C-alpha positions in Angstrom: 53.9 13.1 7.1 52.8 16.7 7.0 52.5 17.0 3.6 50.2 15.4 0.8 49.1 15.8 -2.9 45.5 15.6 -3.8 43.3 16.9 -6.7 40.2 18.5 -5.8 37.8 19.9 -8.1 40.3 18.8 -10.8 43.0 21.0 -9.9 46.4 19.8 -8.2 47.1 21.3 -4.6 49.4 20.5 -1.9 48.4 20.1 1.5 50.4 21.1 4.1 49.3 20.4 8.1 50.7 23.3 10.0 50.7 22.8 13.5 51.3 25.8 15.1 50.2 29.0 13.3 52.5 32.2 13.2 49.8 34.6 13.8 49.4 35.2 17.8 45.7 34.5 17.7 45.8 31.3 16.4 43.8 28.6 18.2 45.5 25.3 17.0 46.7 23.8 13.6 46.0 24.1 10.2 45.6 22.7 6.6 47.0 25.3 4.1 46.4 24.3 0.3 48.8 25.6 -2.1 47.5 25.3 -5.9 50.0 23.9 -8.2 48.7 25.2 -12.0 49.8 23.7 -15.2 51.7 26.8 -15.9 52.7 29.3 -13.5 54.0 29.4 -9.4 52.5 27.8 -6.9 49.9 30.1 -5.1 49.1 29.7 -1.2 44.8 29.4 -1.8 43.2 28.1 1.1 43.2 27.8 4.9 41.6 25.0 6.9 41.3 26.0 10.5 41.3 23.0 12.7 40.7 24.9 16.2 42.8 22.1 17.9 46.3 20.6 18.5 47.5 17.2 18.0 48.2 14.6 15.7 46.2 14.3 12.4 45.6 12.3 9.4 44.5 14.0 5.8 42.4 12.4 3.5 40.5 13.5 0.4 37.1 12.0 -0.6 34.9 13.4 -3.3 36.8 16.4 -3.3 36.2 17.2 0.4 39.2 17.3 2.6 38.8 15.2 5.7 41.1 15.7 8.7 41.0 13.1 11.2 42.2 14.1 14.8 44.0 11.1 16.7 43.4 12.4 20.5 39.4 12.7 20.2 38.9 9.8 17.3 36.7 12.2 15.5 37.2 13.7 11.5 36.2 16.7 10.3 35.2 17.7 6.8 35.9 20.9 4.7 34.7 21.9 1.3 36.9 24.8 -0.5 33.9 25.1 -2.8 32.0 26.7 0.2 32.6 30.3 0.7 34.9 31.3 3.3 36.7 34.3 4.8 38.8 36.1 2.1 41.1 38.1 3.4 42.2 39.7 -0.3 44.9 36.9 -0.3 43.5 33.5 1.2 40.4 32.1 2.0 40.0 30.8 5.3 37.3 27.8 5.7 36.0 26.0 8.9 34.5 22.5 9.2 31.0 22.1 7.4 30.0 19.8 10.4 31.0 19.5 13.8 33.8 17.2 14.3 32.3 13.5 14.3 33.5 9.9 14.7 32.7 7.3 11.5 30.6 4.5 12.2 32.5 1.6 14.4 33.3 -1.7 12.1 33.7 -5.3 13.1 36.2 -6.7 11.1 35.4 -10.4 10.3 37.9 -12.9 11.0 39.2 -15.5 8.2 40.5 -18.7 8.7 39.4 -22.6 9.4 36.0 -23.4 10.3 37.1 -24.0 13.5 38.0 -20.6 14.7 35.5 -18.9 12.5 33.0 -19.4 15.3 35.1 -16.2 17.2 33.8 -13.0 17.3 34.4 -10.5 14.8 37.2 -7.9 15.8 35.8 -4.6 16.8 37.7 -1.5 14.9 37.1 2.0 15.9 36.7 4.3 12.8 38.5 7.9 12.9 40.7 7.3 10.0 40.0 6.0 6.2 43.6 4.0 6.3 45.3 2.1 9.0 48.7 0.9 8.0 48.8 -0.5 11.7 45.6 -2.7 11.0 46.2 -3.1 7.2 43.1 -1.7 6.0 42.3 0.7 3.7 38.1 2.1 4.0 35.9 2.7 1.5 33.8 6.0 3.1 30.6 6.9 1.7 29.9 10.9 2.4 
């Protein structure tokens, strides 16, 4: 559950959610991106600094990495094309915006006319796919 594959800017990456960094000055979890070229070895290229701990979910939308934090019900967005801090080996990235919640949504109820007068079900959105609710959301950035 802490590994995902994604195509970002036309390149294939493995995204690895590392909950505790091995460095002593780390302030939380991070997402490590390994580039998988068509030929050659896999190479660690980017580290996305989350600056928090807890449960996370990953999505890629329009070449942006969206990391959802379950405890705060917020999401942060990273763009690996933006300049980061390069240490000679990898580039460290911080979110492009402060953590935000996605606008709430109300799920309309379906069914016979007798029950359609019921109020829609409110749904907190901080993830793009919800297995428990059976929905995959379309997020426009």
